[in-house]
N, C-alpha and C positions, 0 to 999 in steps of 0.2 A: 416542430419536431424539438426536444429539450436536448441541449448540450449531456453526451456520456458524461459519465460520473466516477472518478478514480480515486482511489484509496492509495497513495503513497506514502512508504514506510521507510522511514532511513533516517540512522541517527548521525550521521555527517552532515552538517549545514551546508556546505558548499554542495554536496553531493545531491542532499536532496532540495536545494535550489536549481542547480541547472535542469534536474530531471521533471518538476516543475515546470521551468520555462519549458522545455521540450516540449513537454504534452500539452501543456496552455497552447503554446503555437500549434501543434496538433489538431486545436479543436476541443479539447476536455477540458471539462472542471475538474479542477485537483484538491483533493483533500488530505494535505501534508500533516505527518505527524511523525515524529523523532522517536519514541518508543512504544515497545509493543504493546503496554499493560494502555496506552492512550488509546492505542489500534483496535484493540479489543472493544472499550467501552466504546468506542465509536460506533466499533458493528453491533453492540448490544442494543444501542440508543438510537441507531436513526431505521427512520421511515421509508426512506427515497432507498430507491433499488440502486445496486451500485453497478456499475459495466465494467468494472474489474479492479484487480491490487498490482500493485508493483512494489514491493516488497526485498527488503535487504535479508540474509538469513541471520545473522548474527546481530542480536539488538540487546539492548539494555531494556529493563523491565519488567522483566520477569518470564518474560514467554520468548519462541524465535520468528522468524520467518514464516518456519515451516509448520510453526502452530497455529499462525494469524491465518495459511490460506485455506485450510478446510472449514475454518470458520466462518472465512467469506463466502468460500463455496456453497456451505450449507446454507448458511443464512438467507443469503441472495440468489441461491441457484444458476449461479454463474459461473464461468473461467476464474482462474487465477491466475495472472502471470508473476514468475518470480524474479528477481535481479537476484542470483548467484553474488554468495562471499566471495571477494576476488581475490582474499589472502586462500582461498582453498582450490583456487586454477593456477597450476603451476606452469 
């Protein structure tokens, strides 16, 4: 049985690294990207089904996490998990 594949979208390198390490320790294959446009391009070009999405909300690259999530769900038919922008949590 193949490992589940997670698309991880986070613009802060340290947060990306920590999240990637945690997901990989949990048995996931992680596709890490730092900008929304790269995530959207990857979703358009992938032929392998993703198991999930972990994304920051505020991202550089012309789109944000809210725009990536429906694209991932619509393209792959699976649920999307979201990491909310910590600056919005008070």
